[in-house]
C-alpha positions, -999 to +999 in steps of 0.1 A: +828-362+621+810-330+629+784-324+601+773-288+599+768-280+563+766-294+528+804-298+523+809-316+556+779-338+548+796-347+515+828-356+534+807-377+558+790-397+530+824-403+514+839-416+546+808-437+552+813-452+517+849-459+524+840-476+557+815-498+539+841-507+513+867-515+540+844-531+567+815-545+547+812-575+570+808-553+601+778-535+587+744-548+600+727-537+568+749-547+538+722-547+511+704-517+498+670-532+508+681-538+544+698-505+546+667-486+534+645-506+559+669-497+587+670-461+575+632-458+578+632-475+612+661-454+625+645-422+613+614-431+632+635-437+664+661-409+661+645-385+685+648-411+712+685-413+704+689-376+708+669-375+740+688-405+755+722-390+747+712-355+760+716-338+727+696-307+721+684-317+686+649-316+673+647-344+647+617-328+631+639-299+620+658-309+589+696-304+591+728-319+576+736-333+611+702-352+613+707-365+578+742-378+586+730-393+619+702-412+601+727-426+575+752-436+602+725-451+624+710-471+595+744-487+589+743-502+624+706-506+631+692-540+636 
């Protein structure tokens, strides 16, 4: 999902919640504690993700896309 504004971010979060409800066992971080720990770690590493995938994104500039990428990444981060 392409997240570009507040409304698309809301849709993204709703789809992330639905994915959790449907595929709870597939999530690496199924508890709030582990999710928040992963979120902090992923936020620390996200610029490397952008650089490695050749995305022209500065993670130090807050945007709806960066917020969405952090949430999605935290759901899978080990």
